[in-house]
N, C-alpha and C positions, 0 to 999 in steps of 0.2 A: 728409497729416497728419495734418487737423480726423477723417477720416473712421476714424482708425489711433487717433486718440488718445480719442472718444470709444468706438471700439469695447474698447480699455483701459480706459475704466471704466462701459463697463457690465457688461463682467466681472466689474472691484471690485466694482461694488454689490452682484452677487448673494455674493458675500463677505464682505459686512461681519461681520457676525456672527461667523465665522469667526476673523478677523483681531480684530474686540475680543478677546474671548477669547484672543488670542496676547498680542497687547501686553500684557491684564489679566497674564498669566501671569508675561511674561519682567519687567515694572516690577515685580509678586514678588520677583521672585530679583536681579533687576536696583537693585532701589530699596528692599534692605529697613528704610530710615531712614523713610522713606515711612508705614509702613505701619504703625512700632512701636507708635503709639497704640494702634492698632483703634480709632478712631473712628467713630461707626455712620453720624456726618454723612457722613464723607467717604468714606470705602465706597460710599456711597450716589451721592452727585456726581461715584465716578470711571466708571461705563459711561456714564453722559448725554451728559459730557465727552470721553470717545474716540470714539462714534457720533457725535456729532456733528462731530468733528475729520473722521473720515472722511466723513462724510455729504457737508460743505463744498468738502473737495477733492477728493471725484470729481466733487464740479458744476462746480467749476471748472474739471476735467480737459474736461469735457464740450463748457463752455460758453468756446470759446476765450483760460483761462486767466488773463480776471475774476479779479482778487484780492476777496474778501470788503472792506467797509467796514470792519467790526469783528470781533475773536474772536466766535467762536458763542457764547449764553446758557451754553449749559455745559459750556466753558472757565472762563467769569468765574465760573459755580458753585462750579466746583473749585478755583480761586482765592480766593475769600474764604471761602468751607472751611476750605483748607488753613490760610491764616494765619490765621482763628480755632483752628485746632485747633492751632494753633504749631510746624507743619511749615516747618521751614526752605525758603527761596526755594530752594537749592539742589539740594534733594533733590524738591521738584515739578518743577522746570524737569528733571532728570535723568528724572523718568518722561515726560516731552514727548518729552525724544531719545531715548529710549524704543522710542518709538511712533513716532516718525518714523524711524525705523531697521526696524523691522518693515516698515513702510508700502512702504518704500522697498523692500527686496526683491520685497513682491508686486507692487507695478510692477513691478520689471527680471522675473521671473516670467513676469507677465502676461502683459507687453509682447513679451516670445520666444514666449509661446504662440501669441499672435492678429496677431502683425504679420511677415510675412513680413522672413525673415533680408536686411542688408545692408545699403547707405546710409537706407532708409526707417524702419526699426527704429531706425537713430543714430539717425537726425534726433526722434524720436517718443518716445524714449529724453530727449536735451537738452531739448526743450520741457516734458516733464517732470522734468527736475529741477530748473530752472530758475522753472518755478510750486510745484514744495513747496520749494526751498529757501524762495523769495519769500516763501508763504504760515504756513512755519513763524516766519519771519524778523516780517511782521506781528502773527500770533494771540499771538506770547514776549513782544512791548511788550505786546500787550493785557496779557495775564495777568499781566507785570511792575508794568505800571501800576496794575491790580487788586489782583493781592497785596497790594503796599505804602501803598494807600490805605486795603484792609480792617485792615490789622494794625497802622498808624494809629489811627483810629476804634476795633477794636474792644480793643487791649491800654489804648492810653489816655488816653481815655473814656469806655471803655464798664460800665454795673453786670454786664454778660454775663459776661464776662469774670471778673471775679468769680464767679459766681455756679458757670459752667463749673470753673472751676481747681479750685473744692470740689468740687463732686462729683466729677472724677475721682479728688482725693483719695481720698476717700470711696470709691468703688470699687478705688481699689487700693491695697487697708486704714490706707493714714497718717492718724493722728489730726491730724484736723480739728475749728473750729469752726466749726456744721451752723447755727450762732444765725443767722450771715448773709443767710442764704437766707430767712430773711422766713416761715419753718414750722416746723414742728416732724417730726420725722422720726423719733421717736421713737413715733408714731402709729400706725396697722395701714395697709399699701397696698396698694392691687391693680394688678397692672400686664398692660398687655395688650402680644401682641407682633404682629403681620400677614402 
């Protein structure tokens, strides 16, 4: 079983970029509220979170299904940025659940392709399922704790929240008092996108 699980993990490792794109596409379709604000920081945090999660799960499948001590940094950063962007926790968790479904389908298809049909295949799928769901439980817990802490600190104790809200309103065309930003927006500004 260990050898079969390593073979499944190795096959999945070669498809991480394809799986990541599928998770992003399915998340955009299945969790539109998560993307409603079109926050660039949130969009930037998404891919490292997905690839970090995939890499962690594949590593665990390859190495006797030991759970990580904590969530990958990418997942924690996405939770912090989502909290700052005012994304609802349920929307963040929905994207995680979509990722879980997409990866599980890849695990199923890869196992059927790599492991011979019969009791060995069933045993591999049971081990992979147990690990995959335990991994998601642990990481979801860490993500929720990080999200709640960041939301509390950001929205109740942070001047950055006020500045971000003003800039968001301004970009959305909502009349706002920009003097609270502490600098004059009426001057000519230069922006660079790299």
